[in-house]
C-alpha positions as CSV (number, residue, x, y, z in Angstrom):
1,X,73.8,83.5,91.0
2,X,76.7,83.7,93.4
3,X,78.6,80.9,91.7
4,X,78.3,82.5,88.3
5,X,79.7,85.7,89.7
6,X,82.6,83.8,91.2
7,X,83.2,82.1,87.8
8,X,83.1,85.5,86.1
9,X,85.5,87.0,88.6
10,X,87.9,84.2,88.2
11,X,87.7,84.4,84.4
12,X,88.2,88.2,84.6
13,X,91.2,87.9,86.9
14,X,92.7,85.1,84.8
15,X,92.2,87.1,81.6
16,X,93.8,90.2,83.1
17,X,96.7,88.1,84.4
18,X,97.2,86.4,81.1
19,X,97.2,89.8,79.3
20,X,99.8,91.2,81.7
21,X,102.0,88.1,81.3
22,X,101.8,88.3,77.6
23,X,102.6,92.0,77.6
24,X,105.5,91.5,79.9
25,X,106.8,88.7,77.7
26,X,106.5,90.8,74.6
27,X,108.4,93.6,76.3
28,X,111.1,91.2,77.4
29,X,111.5,89.4,74.1
30,X,111.2,92.4,71.7
31,X,114.1,94.2,73.4
32,X,112.3,97.5,73.6
33,X,113.6,98.0,77.2
34,X,117.2,97.0,76.7
35,X,118.6,99.6,79.2
36,X,117.1,101.0,82.4
37,X,116.8,104.5,80.8
38,X,114.6,103.5,77.9
39,X,110.8,103.8,77.9
40,X,108.3,101.6,76.2
41,X,107.3,104.4,73.9
42,X,109.9,107.2,73.5
43,X,108.7,110.7,72.7
44,X,109.5,110.5,69.0
45,X,107.6,107.3,68.5
46,X,104.7,108.6,70.6
47,X,104.5,111.8,68.5
48,X,104.4,109.7,65.3
49,X,101.6,107.6,66.7
50,X,99.6,110.6,67.7
51,X,100.0,111.9,64.2
52,X,98.3,108.9,62.8
53,X,94.5,109.3,62.4
54,X,93.5,106.1,64.0
55,X,95.6,106.3,67.3
56,X,93.6,108.8,69.4
57,X,90.1,107.4,68.6
58,X,91.4,103.9,69.2
59,X,92.9,104.7,72.6
60,X,89.8,106.7,73.6
61,X,87.4,103.9,72.5
62,X,89.4,101.2,74.3
63,X,89.5,103.3,77.5
64,X,85.7,104.0,77.4
65,X,84.8,100.3,76.7
66,X,87.1,99.1,79.4
67,X,85.7,101.6,81.9
68,X,82.1,100.6,81.1
69,X,82.9,96.9,81.4
70,X,84.7,97.3,84.7
71,X,81.9,99.6,86.0
72,X,79.2,97.1,85.1
73,X,81.3,94.3,86.7
74,X,81.7,96.3,89.9
75,X,77.9,97.1,90.1
76,X,77.0,93.4,89.5
77,X,78.9,92.5,92.7
78,X,76.2,94.2,94.7
79,X,73.2,92.8,93.0
80,X,71.7,90.0,95.1
81,X,68.0,90.2,94.2
82,X,65.5,87.4,94.9
83,X,66.1,85.8,91.5
84,X,63.5,84.7,89.0
85,X,60.5,82.8,90.3
86,X,60.5,79.1,89.5
87,X,57.3,78.0,87.6
88,X,55.2,75.2,89.1
89,X,53.0,72.7,87.2
90,X,49.9,74.4,88.4
91,X,48.7,77.1,85.9
92,X,50.2,80.4,86.9
93,X,51.9,78.9,90.0
94,X,55.4,80.0,90.9
95,X,57.7,79.7,93.9
96,X,60.8,81.6,94.8
97,X,64.0,79.6,95.3
98,X,64.6,81.3,98.7
99,X,61.1,80.3,99.9
100,X,61.7,76.7,98.8
101,X,65.0,76.7,100.6
102,X,63.4,78.0,103.8
103,X,60.8,75.3,103.7
104,X,63.5,72.6,103.2
105,X,65.6,74.0,106.1
106,X,62.5,74.1,108.4
107,X,61.7,70.5,107.5
108,X,65.2,69.4,108.2
109,X,65.2,71.2,111.5
110,X,62.3,69.1,112.7
111,X,64.4,65.9,112.4
112,X,65.3,64.6,115.9
113,X,69.0,65.1,116.6
114,X,69.4,68.2,114.3
115,X,70.4,71.3,116.2
116,X,70.0,73.7,113.3
117,X,69.9,73.6,109.5
118,X,70.4,75.8,106.5
119,X,69.4,75.2,102.8
120,X,70.0,76.9,99.5
121,X,68.2,76.2,96.2
122,X,70.1,77.1,93.1
123,X,68.6,77.0,89.7
124,X,71.2,75.5,87.4
125,X,69.2,75.4,84.1
126,X,65.6,75.5,82.9
127,X,64.9,72.0,84.3
128,X,67.5,71.4,87.0
129,X,67.9,72.6,90.6
130,X,70.7,72.1,93.1
131,X,69.6,71.9,96.7
132,X,72.3,72.4,99.3
133,X,71.3,71.2,102.7
134,X,73.6,71.8,105.7
135,X,72.7,70.5,109.1
136,X,74.4,70.7,112.5
137,X,73.8,67.8,114.8
138,X,73.0,68.1,118.5
139,X,75.9,67.0,120.7
140,X,74.2,63.7,121.7
141,X,73.1,62.7,118.2
142,X,74.9,60.3,116.0
143,X,75.0,60.8,112.2
144,X,74.0,57.2,111.6
145,X,70.7,57.7,113.4
146,X,69.9,61.0,111.7
147,X,71.0,60.2,108.2
148,X,67.9,58.2,107.1
149,X,65.5,61.0,108.1
150,X,67.7,63.6,106.4
151,X,67.7,61.4,103.2
152,X,63.9,61.4,103.4
153,X,63.9,65.2,103.7
154,X,66.1,65.4,100.6
155,X,63.8,63.0,98.7
156,X,60.8,65.2,99.7
157,X,62.7,68.3,98.5
158,X,63.5,66.7,95.2
159,X,59.9,65.5,94.8
160,X,58.4,68.9,95.7
161,X,60.4,70.5,92.9
162,X,58.1,68.6,90.5
163,X,58.8,70.0,87.0
164,X,62.5,70.3,87.9
165,X,65.1,67.5,88.3
166,X,66.7,68.3,91.7
167,X,70.0,67.1,93.0
168,X,70.6,67.5,96.8
169,X,73.9,67.9,98.5
170,X,73.8,67.1,102.1
171,X,76.5,68.3,104.5
172,X,76.4,67.1,108.1
173,X,78.5,68.8,110.9
174,X,78.6,68.5,114.6
175,X,77.4,71.5,116.6
176,X,80.1,73.0,118.6
177,X,79.5,72.4,122.3
178,X,81.7,74.2,124.7
179,X,82.7,72.8,128.1
180,X,82.1,75.1,131.0
181,X,85.3,76.8,132.2
182,X,86.0,76.8,135.9
183,X,87.8,79.8,137.4
C-alpha cells in the first residue's frame, strides 16, 4: 500500500509540475505579460468573462473538484490499515500479511548469526506476493555462513504462501557494534 501511495504522490507532483510548466510556457509565448505592469487577465477581460454564462459555474466546479481530490489525497496519507486478508487454500482460511511477515521475521531471527530481522509481505496482485526480508548479522557472523540458512527461510516463506507466487528480497546488513570509549 505504501508503494502505491508513493507512486500516486509522484504522479500528482509530476502532473502539477507539468501543468505549471505548461502554463508558464503559455504565458511566456503568448505575450500576455509583455511589460511588468500587465496582468494575466486585465479588469476589462475579466468583466467580459464574468458576463459569459459558463465562466462562473466552470470556475466553481473546477475549484470544488480540485478541493475534493486534494482532500481525499490528504486523508489517504494517514490510512495505514491492516490491509485485506490473504485467502489460504483451506476453506474459509485467511491470513493477514502482517502476521505472515512477523512469522517470517521470527523464523529468520532463529538463524545462528542473525542479531535481528524484519520482514514485510506486500500483496502485488491476486496471485503474487513480495516478501522483503532484512537481517542484521551479529558482529562475529560471516554472511557466507548465514546465507544458506536465510535462503532456506526464504524458501519456506515462499512455500508457505501456497496459493500465491512469492518473490523474496533479502537484504543483509552488519549490526553496528560500538567500541567502548575510554575517558
